[in-house]
C-alpha positions as CSV (number, residue, x, y, z in Angstrom):
1,M,-78.6,210.6,183.6
2,K,-75.8,209.8,181.1
3,F,-72.4,211.3,180.8
4,Q,-69.9,211.3,178.0
5,V,-66.2,210.9,179.1
6,R,-62.9,210.9,177.3
7,V,-60.2,209.4,179.4
8,K,-56.5,210.0,179.3
9,T,-54.5,207.5,181.2
10,D,-51.0,207.3,182.6
11,C,-50.9,211.0,183.6
12,S,-49.0,212.5,186.5
13,E,-52.1,213.9,188.2
14,Q,-55.9,213.3,188.4
15,S,-58.2,215.9,187.0
16,V,-61.7,216.5,185.6
17,E,-62.5,219.0,183.0
18,E,-66.1,219.7,182.2
19,F,-67.1,220.9,178.7
20,G,-70.7,221.5,179.4
21,D,-73.7,219.3,178.2
22,R,-72.5,216.4,180.5
23,R,-69.2,216.0,178.6
24,Y,-65.9,215.6,180.4
25,L,-62.1,214.9,179.9
26,V,-60.7,213.0,182.7
27,H,-57.0,212.5,183.4
28,L,-56.1,209.3,185.3
29,K,-52.9,208.1,186.9
30,N,-53.4,204.4,186.3
31,K,-52.8,202.6,183.0
32,P,-55.6,200.7,181.4
33,E,-54.5,197.4,182.9
34,D,-56.6,195.0,184.8
35,N,-59.6,197.5,184.9
36,K,-57.7,199.8,187.2
37,A,-58.3,202.9,185.1
38,N,-62.0,202.2,184.9
39,I,-62.3,201.9,188.7
40,E,-60.2,205.1,189.1
41,L,-62.6,206.8,186.6
42,V,-65.8,205.8,188.5
43,N,-64.2,206.8,191.8
44,L,-63.1,210.2,190.5
45,M,-66.3,211.0,188.7
46,G,-68.3,210.0,191.7
47,K,-66.2,212.4,193.8
48,H,-66.5,215.1,191.2
49,L,-70.2,214.8,190.9
50,G,-70.8,214.4,194.7
51,V,-72.4,210.9,194.4
52,P,-71.1,207.5,195.7
53,P,-69.2,205.6,193.1
54,L,-71.5,202.7,193.3
55,K,-74.1,205.0,191.6
56,L,-72.1,205.2,188.5
57,K,-71.9,202.6,185.9
58,I,-69.9,202.4,182.6
59,I,-72.5,201.5,180.0
60,S,-70.3,201.7,176.9
61,G,-66.7,202.0,176.0
62,S,-65.2,200.0,178.9
63,S,-62.2,199.2,176.8
64,S,-62.1,202.5,174.9
65,K,-60.9,206.0,175.7
66,D,-64.5,207.3,174.9
67,K,-67.0,206.1,177.5
68,T,-70.5,206.6,178.5
69,L,-71.3,206.6,182.2
70,E,-74.8,206.5,183.7
71,L,-75.9,207.7,187.2
72,V,-78.3,205.1,188.5
């Protein structure tokens, strides 16, 4: 299963907004430095979806604000 995610970094709080059809807007606290934001994204989405973070993988957009995640 794949998810389309738009990421906003350097926010004051973490949040996940769902727009239906597996599309999300995710607010992260970390800046996109040293892969910290991607790690935070996978952890937060895993918590939101109720799956272990190791089951989620960024398959495209690892250096972009628009990403595709896959549940493996």
